LOMI-445875 format. One record per residue (C-alpha): residue in three letters; x, y, z; residue number from 1. Coordinates in steps of 0.25 Angstrom, whole numbers, plus 5000, padded with zeros to 4 digits. Example, Ala and Ser with C-alpha at 12.3 -4.5 7.8 and 13.67 -1.06 7.14 Angstrom:
<bagus>
<bagu><residuo>ALA</residuo><xx>5049</xx><yy>4982</yy><zz>5031</zz><num>1</num></bagu>
<bagu><residuo>SER</residuo><xx>5055</xx><yy>4996</yy><zz>5029</zz><num>2</num></bagu>
</bagus>
This chain:
<bagus>
<bagu><residuo>MET</residuo><xx>4978</xx><yy>4976</yy><zz>5124</zz><num>1</num></bagu>
<bagu><residuo>SER</residuo><xx>4972</xx><yy>4980</yy><zz>5110</zz><num>2</num></bagu>
<bagu><residuo>LYS</residuo><xx>4957</xx><yy>4982</yy><zz>5108</zz><num>3</num></bagu>
<bagu><residuo>GLN</residuo><xx>4948</xx><yy>4975</yy><zz>5099</zz><num>4</num></bagu>
<bagu><residuo>VAL</residuo><xx>4946</xx><yy>4982</yy><zz>5086</zz><num>5</num></bagu>
<bagu><residuo>GLU</residuo><xx>4936</xx><yy>4978</yy><zz>5075</zz><num>6</num></bagu>
<bagu><residuo>LYS</residuo><xx>4940</xx><yy>4977</yy><zz>5060</zz><num>7</num></bagu>
<bagu><residuo>PRO</residuo><xx>4934</xx><yy>4991</yy><zz>5055</zz><num>8</num></bagu>
<bagu><residuo>GLU</residuo><xx>4941</xx><yy>4998</yy><zz>5067</zz><num>9</num></bagu>
<bagu><residuo>TRP</residuo><xx>4954</xx><yy>4991</yy><zz>5063</zz><num>10</num></bagu>
<bagu><residuo>ALA</residuo><xx>4953</xx><yy>4997</yy><zz>5049</zz><num>11</num></bagu>
<bagu><residuo>ARG</residuo><xx>4950</xx><yy>5011</yy><zz>5055</zz><num>12</num></bagu>
<bagu><residuo>ALA</residuo><xx>4962</xx><yy>5009</yy><zz>5064</zz><num>13</num></bagu>
<bagu><residuo>ALA</residuo><xx>4971</xx><yy>5005</yy><zz>5053</zz><num>14</num></bagu>
<bagu><residuo>GLU</residuo><xx>4967</xx><yy>5018</yy><zz>5045</zz><num>15</num></bagu>
<bagu><residuo>ALA</residuo><xx>4969</xx><yy>5026</yy><zz>5058</zz><num>16</num></bagu>
<bagu><residuo>PHE</residuo><xx>4983</xx><yy>5020</yy><zz>5059</zz><num>17</num></bagu>
<bagu><residuo>GLU</residuo><xx>4986</xx><yy>5024</yy><zz>5045</zz><num>18</num></bagu>
<bagu><residuo>ASP</residuo><xx>4982</xx><yy>5038</yy><zz>5048</zz><num>19</num></bagu>
<bagu><residuo>SER</residuo><xx>4989</xx><yy>5039</yy><zz>5062</zz><num>20</num></bagu>
<bagu><residuo>GLY</residuo><xx>5003</xx><yy>5041</yy><zz>5058</zz><num>21</num></bagu>
<bagu><residuo>LEU</residuo><xx>5007</xx><yy>5031</yy><zz>5070</zz><num>22</num></bagu>
<bagu><residuo>THR</residuo><xx>5014</xx><yy>5018</yy><zz>5069</zz><num>23</num></bagu>
<bagu><residuo>GLN</residuo><xx>5005</xx><yy>5005</yy><zz>5069</zz><num>24</num></bagu>
<bagu><residuo>ARG</residuo><xx>5011</xx><yy>5002</yy><zz>5083</zz><num>25</num></bagu>
<bagu><residuo>GLU</residuo><xx>5008</xx><yy>5016</yy><zz>5088</zz><num>26</num></bagu>
<bagu><residuo>PHE</residuo><xx>4994</xx><yy>5017</yy><zz>5082</zz><num>27</num></bagu>
<bagu><residuo>ALA</residuo><xx>4990</xx><yy>5003</yy><zz>5088</zz><num>28</num></bagu>
<bagu><residuo>SER</residuo><xx>4996</xx><yy>5006</yy><zz>5102</zz><num>29</num></bagu>
<bagu><residuo>ALA</residuo><xx>4988</xx><yy>5020</yy><zz>5102</zz><num>30</num></bagu>
<bagu><residuo>ARG</residuo><xx>4975</xx><yy>5013</yy><zz>5098</zz><num>31</num></bagu>
<bagu><residuo>GLY</residuo><xx>4977</xx><yy>5001</yy><zz>5107</zz><num>32</num></bagu>
<bagu><residuo>LEU</residuo><xx>4977</xx><yy>4992</yy><zz>5095</zz><num>33</num></bagu>
<bagu><residuo>ARG</residuo><xx>4985</xx><yy>4979</yy><zz>5092</zz><num>34</num></bagu>
<bagu><residuo>LEU</residuo><xx>4996</xx><yy>4983</yy><zz>5083</zz><num>35</num></bagu>
<bagu><residuo>SER</residuo><xx>4996</xx><yy>4970</yy><zz>5074</zz><num>36</num></bagu>
<bagu><residuo>THR</residuo><xx>4981</xx><yy>4972</yy><zz>5071</zz><num>37</num></bagu>
<bagu><residuo>LEU</residuo><xx>4983</xx><yy>4986</yy><zz>5067</zz><num>38</num></bagu>
<bagu><residuo>GLN</residuo><xx>4995</xx><yy>4982</yy><zz>5058</zz><num>39</num></bagu>
<bagu><residuo>SER</residuo><xx>4985</xx><yy>4972</yy><zz>5052</zz><num>40</num></bagu>
<bagu><residuo>TRP</residuo><xx>4974</xx><yy>4982</yy><zz>5049</zz><num>41</num></bagu>
<bagu><residuo>VAL</residuo><xx>4984</xx><yy>4992</yy><zz>5044</zz><num>42</num></bagu>
<bagu><residuo>TYR</residuo><xx>4990</xx><yy>4982</yy><zz>5034</zz><num>43</num></bagu>
<bagu><residuo>ARG</residuo><xx>4976</xx><yy>4978</yy><zz>5029</zz><num>44</num></bagu>
<bagu><residuo>ARG</residuo><xx>4972</xx><yy>4992</yy><zz>5027</zz><num>45</num></bagu>
<bagu><residuo>ARG</residuo><xx>4985</xx><yy>4995</yy><zz>5019</zz><num>46</num></bagu>
<bagu><residuo>ARG</residuo><xx>4983</xx><yy>4982</yy><zz>5011</zz><num>47</num></bagu>
<bagu><residuo>ALA</residuo><xx>4969</xx><yy>4986</yy><zz>5008</zz><num>48</num></bagu>
<bagu><residuo>ALA</residuo><xx>4974</xx><yy>5000</yy><zz>5003</zz><num>49</num></bagu>
<bagu><residuo>THR</residuo><xx>4984</xx><yy>4994</yy><zz>4994</zz><num>50</num></bagu>
<bagu><residuo>LYS</residuo><xx>4973</xx><yy>4986</yy><zz>4988</zz><num>51</num></bagu>
<bagu><residuo>ARG</residuo><xx>4964</xx><yy>4998</yy><zz>4985</zz><num>52</num></bagu>
<bagu><residuo>ALA</residuo><xx>4976</xx><yy>5005</yy><zz>4979</zz><num>53</num></bagu>
<bagu><residuo>GLU</residuo><xx>4975</xx><yy>5007</yy><zz>4964</zz><num>54</num></bagu>
<bagu><residuo>ALA</residuo><xx>4979</xx><yy>4995</yy><zz>4956</zz><num>55</num></bagu>
<bagu><residuo>VAL</residuo><xx>4991</xx><yy>4995</yy><zz>4947</zz><num>56</num></bagu>
<bagu><residuo>ARG</residuo><xx>4989</xx><yy>5001</yy><zz>4934</zz><num>57</num></bagu>
<bagu><residuo>LEU</residuo><xx>4996</xx><yy>4995</yy><zz>4922</zz><num>58</num></bagu>
<bagu><residuo>LEU</residuo><xx>5000</xx><yy>5004</yy><zz>4911</zz><num>59</num></bagu>
<bagu><residuo>PRO</residuo><xx>5002</xx><yy>5000</yy><zz>4896</zz><num>60</num></bagu>
<bagu><residuo>VAL</residuo><xx>5016</xx><yy>4998</yy><zz>4891</zz><num>61</num></bagu>
<bagu><residuo>GLN</residuo><xx>5021</xx><yy>5003</yy><zz>4878</zz><num>62</num></bagu>
<bagu><residuo>VAL</residuo><xx>5033</xx><yy>4996</yy><zz>4872</zz><num>63</num></bagu>
<bagu><residuo>ALA</residuo><xx>5040</xx><yy>5006</yy><zz>4864</zz><num>64</num></bagu>
<bagu><residuo>THR</residuo><xx>5049</xx><yy>4997</yy><zz>4856</zz><num>65</num></bagu>
<bagu><residuo>ALA</residuo><xx>5052</xx><yy>4982</yy><zz>4856</zz><num>66</num></bagu>
<bagu><residuo>PRO</residuo><xx>5064</xx><yy>4979</yy><zz>4863</zz><num>67</num></bagu>
<bagu><residuo>SER</residuo><xx>5076</xx><yy>4972</yy><zz>4856</zz><num>68</num></bagu>
<bagu><residuo>ALA</residuo><xx>5082</xx><yy>4959</yy><zz>4861</zz><num>69</num></bagu>
<bagu><residuo>THR</residuo><xx>5094</xx><yy>4967</yy><zz>4866</zz><num>70</num></bagu>
<bagu><residuo>GLU</residuo><xx>5087</xx><yy>4979</yy><zz>4873</zz><num>71</num></bagu>
<bagu><residuo>SER</residuo><xx>5085</xx><yy>4978</yy><zz>4888</zz><num>72</num></bagu>
<bagu><residuo>LEU</residuo><xx>5080</xx><yy>4992</yy><zz>4891</zz><num>73</num></bagu>
<bagu><residuo>LEU</residuo><xx>5067</xx><yy>4995</yy><zz>4897</zz><num>74</num></bagu>
<bagu><residuo>GLU</residuo><xx>5061</xx><yy>5009</yy><zz>4898</zz><num>75</num></bagu>
<bagu><residuo>VAL</residuo><xx>5048</xx><yy>5012</yy><zz>4905</zz><num>76</num></bagu>
<bagu><residuo>VAL</residuo><xx>5042</xx><yy>5025</yy><zz>4903</zz><num>77</num></bagu>
<bagu><residuo>ALA</residuo><xx>5031</xx><yy>5029</yy><zz>4913</zz><num>78</num></bagu>
<bagu><residuo>ALA</residuo><xx>5019</xx><yy>5038</yy><zz>4909</zz><num>79</num></bagu>
<bagu><residuo>ASN</residuo><xx>5026</xx><yy>5050</yy><zz>4916</zz><num>80</num></bagu>
<bagu><residuo>GLY</residuo><xx>5038</xx><yy>5048</yy><zz>4907</zz><num>81</num></bagu>
<bagu><residuo>ALA</residuo><xx>5047</xx><yy>5042</yy><zz>4917</zz><num>82</num></bagu>
<bagu><residuo>ARG</residuo><xx>5056</xx><yy>5032</yy><zz>4911</zz><num>83</num></bagu>
<bagu><residuo>VAL</residuo><xx>5062</xx><yy>5019</yy><zz>4918</zz><num>84</num></bagu>
</bagus>
């Protein structure tokens, strides 16, 4: 039977799981926690982390020459000089 755990404790449990190196099933079993609830809190923690990640930066684009009607080539040059 799993024990009752409050929300702040679940957040700490999800963080401890991330640091544990165990699978979710192993971690939940070792701590006497319900696997589905641990999975839910780990998901919430990961989703919140991606929301805190740096926003996408858009960079200005410079068109070197106007394409002619017959051209279908597109070359992208990254800031580091890489060409695609």
